[in-house]
N, C-alpha and C positions, 0 to 999 in steps of 0.2 A: 870953395869949389862949387860949381853949379851943375845940377843934374837935370837932364831932360826927363819928360814923362816916361818915355820909352826906357830910359836908363833905370828909373826908379822901379818900373814894373818888372824889369829883368831881375833887379836886385831882390825884390820881394819874392818872386817865383823861386829864386835860388835858395833863399832862406827857408821858405816853406818846404822845399825838397829836402834840405838838410834835416829839418825837424821831423819830416816823415820817415827818413832813413833811421834816425836815432830812436824814435818811439815805436815804430812799427805800425802806426796808424796816423792818418793826416790830422793836422789841427782843424778845428771846426770854427765856424763863424757864427757869432751870436746875432740876435735880431737887430742889434744896434751897430753891427758891422765890426765889432771887436773880435780879434783873433783869440780863441780860447785854446790853451794847450790841452791835449787829450789826457784822460786819466791813465794811471799806471796800468798796464795790462795785467791779466789774471795771474800769469806766472810770476811776474815781478811783485805783484801785490801779495801773493802767497808766501814768497820767500823774503820780502823786504828788499830795500835798495842794496843791502850788503850781501844778499843771497842767503840770509838767515832769518828764521822765525824767532822773534823775541817774545818770551813768555815770562810775565812778571806777576807777583802777587802773593796770595795766601800761603803761609808756611804750613797750614794743614794740608793743602792740596799739593804742596811741594814734593812729598815722596812719590805721589802718583806721577806728577809732571817729570820728575827726574827719571823714574823707571820707564815711563813712556819714551822719553828722549833717548835713553840708551838702546832700547829695543827697536824703536822706529828708525833711528839713524843707522843702526846696524843693517837693517833691511833696505834703507834708502840713503846710502852714503852721499848722494848728490844733494841732499837737503840737510842744512845745518840748523840746529835748534839751540838757542841760548835760554837757560832757565835760571830764574833768581826769585828770592822771596821778597820780604818787605811788608807783607800784610795785604789784606783784601783791598783796603782803601787805596794803598799805593798802586796796586795793580790796575784798579779801575781808573785812577787818575792818569796812569801811564798809557792806557788805551786811548783815553780822551785826548792826550797831548801828542799822540803819535809815536811815543817811545816803545810801546808794546803792540804786537799784533794780536796777542792773546792775554787777557787778564784772568788770573786764577782768583777765585773768591770762595770763601766758606760761608757767605751770606748772600742774599739777593741784593741786586743793585738798588740803590735808593732813587726816589723820584728826582731829587736835586742832582744826583750824579748823572742821570739820564739827560736832564736839561743842560747841564754843563757840557756834556759830550756832544749833544746835538748842536749847541751853540758853536762848536768847533768843526761841525760837519761830520761828526762821528755818530753812527747809529748802532748802539750796543745790542747785540743779539745774544741771548742766553742759551747755554748748553749745559744740561745736567750730566755730569760725568761719573758720579758716584754718590753713595750715601755714607753718612758717618754718624757715630755717636760721640758725644762729649763726655768723657769719663771724669768723675770726681776722684782725686787721688790725694792721699795723705802720707806724711812721714810714717815709716813702718812701725814706729813706737806708739803711734796714736791708738788708743784702745777702743776705737769705734769702728764698726764694720759696715753699718747701714745708716743712711740718712734719708729723710724725705725731701721733696722739693721745697716744702715750707721751711724746713730746718736749714737747708742750703741757702735759701733766700735770707733767713735771719742772720746767718754767718756773714754772707757777702754784703749785706746792707749795714752791718755793724751792730745789729740788735743783740746778737749773741757773740761774746768775746772770749769765753772760757769753755774748755771742753767739758767741765763738770756740769754746765748748764744743759747738756744734751746726753748725759749718761757716761761721760768719759772721766778721766783724771782731772785733778785741779791744776790745769796748766793753760797758759794763754794760747789762743788760736791765732796763728800767723797766717793771714789771708794773702794768697799769691794769685795774681791775675795777669792776663794779657794787657797790652797797651791798647789805646783807643783806635789805633790804625788797623787792628785785627778784626776780621769777621767773626772769629770765635768769641771775642770780647762782646760783640753785639749780640750774638746768638745766646750766650750765657746770660747776658743781662735780660733779654726778652723772655727766654724760656724758664730761667731759674729765678733770678732776682725779682723780676716783675711777675713771676708766676703765670706766664702766658697771657698777661693783660689784667690779671686779678689784682695786681699791686703796682700800678703804673707810676705811682709816686716814688717808688723805691729806686735807689741807684747804688753804685759801688761805694763801699766805705772808703773814706780818704786814707785810711790806714793800709790799704791794699798795696802790696809790693808789685809794681808793674814790671812785666817781662816782655821782651820783643819776639819771643818764639815759644813754640811748644817745648822745645828742648830746654829753654831757659826756665820755664815753669817746672819742668820735671826735675832738673838738677837742683833748683832752689828748694823744692819740696823735699827731695831726697836728702839734702844736706842741712835741713832746718827742723829740729824737733818741734812738734806742735803745728807744723805747717799743713795747709790744705791748698790744693790748686785744681786746675782742670785742663785736660789735654785731649786731643783727638785719639781715636782708637789706634791709629797707626803708630803712636808714640808710646804706648804702654810697654813697660818692661819691669823687671824685678826690683828696680831701685826704689819703687814707690808701692804703696798699698792701694789697690783699687777698691772703692766703696760700691756697695749695692745701693740703688736709689729707688725709692718708692714714689709712685706718681702723685700728682696733686690730688688732694681729697682722700687719699688713702689707697691701700691695695698692697699687693705683694712687692717686696723689694726685688729689683732685677739687676743682675750683673751686666755691665756693658760688654757686648761682644758682637761679632758679625751676625750671629744667629739671632740675638735678641733685637738688634736693629732691623734685620730683615723681616722678622715676625711682627714688628711694631710694638713689642712689649716694653722695650727700653724707652723711658720717657724723655730723654734728652737726645733726640736724633734730628738730623737735618740733611738737606741736599748739599752737594758740593758742585761748584759751577766753574765753567770757563766761558768768558765773554769774547766775542769778536766784533769787529766793525762791519756790520752787515753779515749776510750769509757768507760762510767761508768759500773761497775759490782757490784754484790752483793747488799749491803744496799744502796750504792750511786745510782745504777740504779733504785732501788725501789723508792728512794727519788725523782729522776727526773721524773719518770713516773707519780708519784702523783702530783708533782709541776706543770707539764704541762697538767694535767687533768683538767676537768671542775671545780673540787673542788679547786685545787691549784690556778687556774687562777681567780676564784671568789675572793680568798684572795688577789691576785694582785690588783684587781679593788677596793676592800674594803680599801686597803692601799693607794689609791689615784693614782694608776698607770694604764696603759693601757694593758689589756691582749693580748696575742699573738694569741689567737684563737677565 
């Protein structure tokens, strides 16, 4: 079938009108004359194509995200939020590939992760939502109450393998760790095993039992005589014994708590993050404004973490 110039023009105008009606803003024309579809508007971008905000990542941040989800959606029933774990690395990858609108992370984003995201047109923006301490925990039968950063480094690098080497009973130390997708895994390695950069050649012992979550570490330590692990403040309960930790180079041992993290006395403390693609807009902006408000930060404290304000 043959079309006249007039017929083609009418057809193109009709198609552009349909595109405008569907997106709410007209397509734009690039310098070379190619029609470019407009970006998703702020409201759609904030709630995602399905009308939901997808939040994925750190299991440490998970209790905060879940508590925020319940309270926020109760006040804003028109906004749906899907929350899941998987680890900080999983969350950041999900943000980069468009699966997540928000990536939860218990560590800062790496340079390579930023580059990978930017290569896909995603610009990660960091939001500090809480502070946390990483607690060293042991099976209740372990006869040790206090360890230094240096001793924890020796245990997790495999230099020390028996509790008798550090003042305990003659029994094997069972090392329990998060898996490498976890931001807590990275934080513990940097702050404890590598002693904040003083022992950069050290790494996790191959004998470490890897777990996919804070709950996994806690339950493994609670059920394994001689075991040691590490968990976020929000996961501490009576099933494990929490150790006091003395800082690198010596000093008083400090029990991990909201107060000791807030004061800066506890030596294994960190920021907790949520990442977005660019500055948040629409529903996501509303969510962050609420989360960082007095109401949202009160929930952070109720979850066992340290508020940012």
